PAKEGU-322998 format. One record per residue (C-alpha): residue number from 1; chain; x, y, z. Coordinates in nm, 4 decimals. Layout:
// residues N
+-----+------+----------+----------+----------+
: pos : unit :       xx :       yy :       zz :
+-----+------+----------+----------+----------+
: NUM :    A :        X :        Y :        Z :
...
+-----+------+----------+----------+----------+
***
This chain:
// residues 156
+-----+------+----------+----------+----------+
: pos : unit :       xx :       yy :       zz :
+-----+------+----------+----------+----------+
:   1 :    A :  13.8009 :  11.5666 :  15.3635 :
:   2 :    A :  13.4538 :  11.4241 :  15.2930 :
:   3 :    A :  13.2505 :  11.5282 :  14.9901 :
:   4 :    A :  12.9057 :  11.6614 :  15.0644 :
:   5 :    A :  12.6376 :  11.6312 :  14.7977 :
:   6 :    A :  12.3130 :  11.8171 :  14.8458 :
:   7 :    A :  12.0128 :  11.6459 :  14.6916 :
:   8 :    A :  11.7078 :  11.8364 :  14.5829 :
:   9 :    A :  11.3909 :  11.6483 :  14.4873 :
:  10 :    A :  11.2953 :  11.9232 :  14.2371 :
:  11 :    A :  11.6023 :  11.8469 :  14.0256 :
:  12 :    A :  11.4641 :  11.5057 :  13.9305 :
:  13 :    A :  11.1441 :  11.6507 :  13.7812 :
:  14 :    A :  11.1179 :  11.5270 :  13.4255 :
:  15 :    A :  11.0991 :  11.8105 :  13.1748 :
:  16 :    A :  10.9214 :  11.8068 :  12.8398 :
:  17 :    A :  11.0528 :  12.0012 :  12.5452 :
:  18 :    A :  10.8294 :  12.2292 :  12.3395 :
:  19 :    A :  10.8963 :  12.4381 :  12.0311 :
:  20 :    A :  10.7724 :  12.7883 :  12.1178 :
:  21 :    A :  10.6059 :  12.9450 :  11.8130 :
:  22 :    A :  10.4383 :  13.2774 :  11.7537 :
:  23 :    A :  10.0885 :  13.3081 :  11.6048 :
:  24 :    A :   9.9603 :  13.6635 :  11.5846 :
:  25 :    A :  10.0786 :  13.8166 :  11.9148 :
:  26 :    A :  10.0557 :  13.4965 :  12.1220 :
:  27 :    A :  10.3144 :  13.2285 :  12.2004 :
:  28 :    A :  10.2159 :  12.8620 :  12.1648 :
:  29 :    A :  10.4052 :  12.5426 :  12.2390 :
:  30 :    A :  10.4264 :  12.2317 :  12.0217 :
:  31 :    A :  10.5497 :  11.9123 :  12.1917 :
:  32 :    A :  10.8869 :  11.8408 :  12.0307 :
:  33 :    A :  10.8023 :  11.4691 :  12.0077 :
:  34 :    A :  10.5700 :  11.5531 :  11.7176 :
:  35 :    A :  10.8144 :  11.7776 :  11.5288 :
:  36 :    A :  10.9839 :  11.6106 :  11.2331 :
:  37 :    A :  11.1450 :  11.9179 :  11.0765 :
:  38 :    A :  11.1014 :  12.2922 :  11.0315 :
:  39 :    A :  11.1211 :  12.4430 :  10.6831 :
:  40 :    A :  11.1024 :  12.7916 :  10.5371 :
:  41 :    A :  10.7849 :  12.8962 :  10.3576 :
:  42 :    A :  10.7628 :  12.7576 :  10.0082 :
:  43 :    A :  10.5117 :  12.7293 :   9.7292 :
:  44 :    A :  10.1970 :  12.5566 :   9.8506 :
:  45 :    A :   9.9896 :  12.3877 :   9.5810 :
:  46 :    A :   9.6172 :  12.4391 :   9.6425 :
:  47 :    A :   9.3853 :  12.1402 :   9.6528 :
:  48 :    A :   9.0295 :  12.1959 :   9.5213 :
:  49 :    A :   8.7304 :  12.1570 :   9.7561 :
:  50 :    A :   8.9456 :  12.1283 :  10.0700 :
:  51 :    A :   8.8529 :  12.2797 :  10.4080 :
:  52 :    A :   8.9283 :  12.6539 :  10.4292 :
:  53 :    A :   9.2119 :  12.6024 :  10.6809 :
:  54 :    A :   9.3758 :  12.3418 :  10.4539 :
:  55 :    A :   9.6230 :  12.5437 :  10.2462 :
:  56 :    A :   9.7300 :  12.2630 :  10.0108 :
:  57 :    A :  10.0361 :  12.0423 :   9.9739 :
:  58 :    A :  10.4119 :  12.0891 :   9.9465 :
:  59 :    A :  10.6806 :  11.8708 :   9.7967 :
:  60 :    A :  10.9272 :  11.7993 :  10.0771 :
:  61 :    A :  11.2271 :  11.6130 :   9.9374 :
:  62 :    A :  11.0036 :  11.4080 :   9.7080 :
:  63 :    A :  10.7311 :  11.3464 :   9.9672 :
:  64 :    A :  10.3921 :  11.5173 :   9.9312 :
:  65 :    A :  10.2940 :  11.6723 :  10.2668 :
:  66 :    A :   9.9555 :  11.8387 :  10.3389 :
:  67 :    A :   9.9783 :  12.1860 :  10.4957 :
:  68 :    A :   9.7218 :  12.3582 :  10.7159 :
:  69 :    A :   9.6883 :  12.7028 :  10.8692 :
:  70 :    A :   9.6672 :  12.6853 :  11.2481 :
:  71 :    A :   9.5403 :  13.0443 :  11.2423 :
:  72 :    A :   9.2383 :  12.9573 :  11.0272 :
:  73 :    A :   9.1751 :  12.6309 :  11.2126 :
:  74 :    A :   9.1532 :  12.8287 :  11.5381 :
:  75 :    A :   8.9304 :  13.0978 :  11.3873 :
:  76 :    A :   9.1962 :  13.3718 :  11.3650 :
:  77 :    A :   9.2586 :  13.5958 :  11.0637 :
:  78 :    A :   9.4395 :  13.4462 :  10.7608 :
:  79 :    A :   9.8183 :  13.3998 :  10.7566 :
:  80 :    A :  10.0417 :  13.6862 :  10.6487 :
:  81 :    A :  10.3676 :  13.5410 :  10.5209 :
:  82 :    A :  10.6941 :  13.7102 :  10.6217 :
:  83 :    A :  11.0618 :  13.6115 :  10.6239 :
:  84 :    A :  10.9987 :  13.4617 :  10.9704 :
:  85 :    A :  10.7071 :  13.2388 :  10.8599 :
:  86 :    A :  10.7787 :  12.8661 :  10.8810 :
:  87 :    A :  10.6121 :  12.5343 :  10.8094 :
:  88 :    A :  10.6572 :  12.2866 :  11.0936 :
:  89 :    A :  10.6337 :  11.9299 :  10.9691 :
:  90 :    A :  10.4608 :  11.7179 :  11.2316 :
:  91 :    A :  10.4774 :  11.3398 :  11.2474 :
:  92 :    A :  10.1526 :  11.2175 :  11.3999 :
:  93 :    A :  10.1952 :  10.8616 :  11.5327 :
:  94 :    A :  10.1376 :  10.6210 :  11.2417 :
:  95 :    A :   9.9109 :  10.8600 :  11.0533 :
:  96 :    A :  10.1766 :  11.0383 :  10.8499 :
:  97 :    A :  10.3074 :  11.3917 :  10.8212 :
:  98 :    A :  10.1297 :  11.7247 :  10.8291 :
:  99 :    A :  10.2730 :  12.0727 :  10.7848 :
: 100 :    A :  10.1426 :  12.3587 :  10.9997 :
: 101 :    A :  10.2115 :  12.7242 :  10.9235 :
: 102 :    A :  10.3398 :  12.9470 :  11.2048 :
: 103 :    A :  10.4362 :  13.3149 :  11.2032 :
: 104 :    A :  10.7698 :  13.2529 :  11.3706 :
: 105 :    A :  10.9667 :  12.9838 :  11.5544 :
: 106 :    A :  11.0990 :  13.1345 :  11.8794 :
: 107 :    A :  11.2935 :  12.8754 :  12.0806 :
: 108 :    A :  11.2944 :  12.5347 :  12.2455 :
: 109 :    A :  11.1483 :  12.5504 :  12.5961 :
: 110 :    A :  11.1859 :  12.2905 :  12.8727 :
: 111 :    A :  10.8850 :  12.2663 :  13.1032 :
: 112 :    A :  10.8359 :  12.0403 :  13.4037 :
: 113 :    A :  10.4964 :  11.9186 :  13.5254 :
: 114 :    A :  10.4965 :  12.1867 :  13.7978 :
: 115 :    A :  10.5299 :  12.4556 :  13.5275 :
: 116 :    A :  10.2243 :  12.3359 :  13.3306 :
: 117 :    A :   9.8673 :  12.4130 :  13.4351 :
: 118 :    A :   9.5719 :  12.2335 :  13.2820 :
: 119 :    A :   9.3064 :  12.4546 :  13.1211 :
: 120 :    A :   9.0164 :  12.5426 :  13.3498 :
: 121 :    A :   8.7479 :  12.4574 :  13.0893 :
: 122 :    A :   8.6299 :  12.1039 :  13.0197 :
: 123 :    A :   8.8050 :  12.0026 :  12.6960 :
: 124 :    A :   8.5694 :  11.7064 :  12.6424 :
: 125 :    A :   8.2747 :  11.9431 :  12.6052 :
: 126 :    A :   8.4612 :  12.1872 :  12.3824 :
: 127 :    A :   8.5551 :  11.9876 :  12.0729 :
: 128 :    A :   8.7278 :  12.2889 :  11.9194 :
: 129 :    A :   8.9753 :  12.3344 :  12.2032 :
: 130 :    A :   9.3250 :  12.2729 :  12.0764 :
: 131 :    A :   9.4994 :  12.3744 :  12.4000 :
: 132 :    A :   9.5745 :  12.1121 :  12.6642 :
: 133 :    A :   9.7781 :  12.3221 :  12.9049 :
: 134 :    A :   9.9417 :  12.6541 :  12.9854 :
: 135 :    A :  10.3164 :  12.6519 :  13.0393 :
: 136 :    A :  10.4982 :  12.9028 :  13.2574 :
: 137 :    A :  10.8382 :  12.9939 :  13.1147 :
: 138 :    A :  10.9721 :  13.2640 :  13.3456 :
: 139 :    A :  10.7244 :  13.5519 :  13.3155 :
: 140 :    A :  10.5906 :  13.4245 :  12.9805 :
: 141 :    A :  10.2808 :  13.2081 :  12.9418 :
: 142 :    A :  10.2792 :  12.9545 :  12.6582 :
: 143 :    A :   9.9548 :  12.7906 :  12.5420 :
: 144 :    A :  10.0384 :  12.4257 :  12.4734 :
: 145 :    A :   9.8773 :  12.2713 :  12.1659 :
: 146 :    A :   9.6963 :  11.9390 :  12.1815 :
: 147 :    A :   9.8399 :  11.8174 :  11.8507 :
: 148 :    A :   9.6145 :  11.5115 :  11.8304 :
: 149 :    A :   9.2967 :  11.7218 :  11.8730 :
: 150 :    A :   9.4166 :  11.9752 :  11.6193 :
: 151 :    A :   9.5113 :  11.7265 :  11.3508 :
: 152 :    A :   9.2510 :  11.4549 :  11.4159 :
: 153 :    A :   9.0186 :  11.5239 :  11.1224 :
: 154 :    A :   9.2986 :  11.6171 :  10.8804 :
: 155 :    A :   9.4698 :  11.2814 :  10.8701 :
: 156 :    A :   9.1679 :  11.0548 :  10.8356 :
+-----+------+----------+----------+----------+
***
């Protein structure tokens, strides 16, 4: 009796993992390659004369990590902290760590290239665009953050 193996070219599509997070009523995706750790909300120490979206710093196991509000950076209303609020610690290449506040961490999502559409606007002209794609996860749409664009001026 011979074994028959069916091959499907779609199976080999490389998938990227994203942390799906909630901000206001929308779902956004953060490339898991940038995620160092996720921590519960904690006391954030304010820093004088910082940008309005820069909330301050936290002490994370002896390391001082700056924290910013994605909501304020994107022009949304200020954060409202709940039991679901989290700080996602991002590791940006060789530039260090940065915490970003999200309303809720939903799940890890695997998306292949065929499930990600590029935004229709020209991101080079819009310097304040922090979205570099829209992921399709079943019937849900997930706006995918361009972490480098979002954090560029914070880590300099």
